[in-house]
Structures are given as structure tokens and as C-alpha cells.
C-alpha positions in Angstrom: 73.8 88.8 91.1 74.9 86.3 88.6 78.0 84.1 89.5 80.3 85.6 86.8 79.6 89.2 88.5 80.2 87.7 91.9 83.5 86.1 90.9 84.6 89.5 89.3 83.8 91.3 92.4 85.8 88.9 94.6 88.8 89.1 92.3 88.6 92.7 92.3 88.3 93.0 96.0 91.2 90.4 96.9 93.4 91.0 94.1 93.2 94.6 93.6 91.4 96.6 96.3 92.8 94.9 99.4 96.4 94.7 98.4 96.4 98.1 97.3 95.5 99.1 100.8 97.6 96.8 102.8 100.5 98.8 103.2 98.8 102.2 104.0 96.7 100.4 106.7 99.4 98.2 108.0 97.6 95.1 107.4 99.3 91.6 108.6 98.9 90.4 105.1 100.1 91.8 101.6 99.1 89.2 99.0 95.8 88.0 97.3 95.9 84.4 98.3 96.3 85.7 101.9 93.3 87.7 101.7 91.1 85.1 100.1 92.3 82.6 102.8 91.3 84.7 105.5 87.9 85.7 104.1 86.9 82.4 103.1 88.1 80.8 106.2 86.0 83.2 108.3 83.0 83.0 105.7 82.9 79.2 106.3 84.1 79.2 110.0 86.8 76.6 109.5 89.9 75.9 107.1 87.9 76.6 103.7 89.5 73.9 101.8 88.3 71.5 104.1 84.7 72.3 103.0 85.0 73.5 99.6 87.2 71.9 96.7 90.0 74.2 94.9 89.5 76.3 93.3 87.3 78.2 95.8 86.2 80.9 93.4 84.7 78.1 91.2 83.2 75.7 93.8 82.3 77.8 96.7 78.3 78.3 97.2 77.3 81.8 96.0 76.2 82.4 99.7 79.7 81.7 100.9 81.5 83.8 98.5 79.0 86.5 98.9 79.6 86.2 102.6 83.5 86.4 102.2 83.1 89.4 100.1 80.8 91.2 102.4 83.6 90.6 105.0 86.3 92.0 102.7 84.2 95.1 102.2 83.7 95.5 106.0 87.5 95.3 106.4 88.1 98.0 103.8 85.1 100.1 105.6 86.7 99.7 109.0 83.8 97.7 110.3 85.8 94.5 110.6 89.5 94.0 112.0 91.5 92.1 109.3 94.0 91.2 112.3 91.3 89.4 114.3 90.1 87.6 111.0 93.6 86.6 110.2 94.1 84.9 113.8 90.8 83.1 113.4 92.1 81.8 110.3 95.5 80.9 111.6 93.8 79.1 114.5 91.7 76.8 112.3 94.8 75.8 110.4 96.8 75.3 113.7 99.0 78.0 112.9 98.8 80.0 116.2 
């Protein structure tokens, strides 16, 4: 998959699909930047912006963006727990 297609999928997932499901699924976050933070942090295993320069969609290696996108798809499919992923992200950021 090319980078443009990957970026388009990433933005559709985090700007449209996940925010559109947030209220109905009682997710702990609602905004696109929150979904992006959670997915990228978990894809990197740390606070993403300590590993990748901003903006992440432009600078993240394809493998990281693909991993983050797969995590988002797993959340939508009910195969990953967004609350748990958010807790990981907050812990890496010293906010838990």
C-alpha cells in the first residue's frame, strides 16, 4: 500500500469512523487527536512524539502507521479495548 493510501485510511479511521462510534460505544475519548494519540502511543510503545517528529502522519514510518491503524480496526471490531489502550497511553505520558 502506498503512503498516500495509508494516510487516507489513517485519517478516515481517526477523524471519521472512531469519533462516529465513540458515543454509542461509551468510549473514554471522542476527539480525533485523542484517538491518534492512543493508537500511535500503543503502536510505538511509548509517548509517540518522543520517537517521531510531528506531524506523525507525515513522519511515522509506514510500519508504525500501519500498526496504529490495525489497532484502531481491532478496537472497532471489539478485539482490542480502547480504555486499556488509553490507560497505556496516559501512563506513558505520566498522567495516571
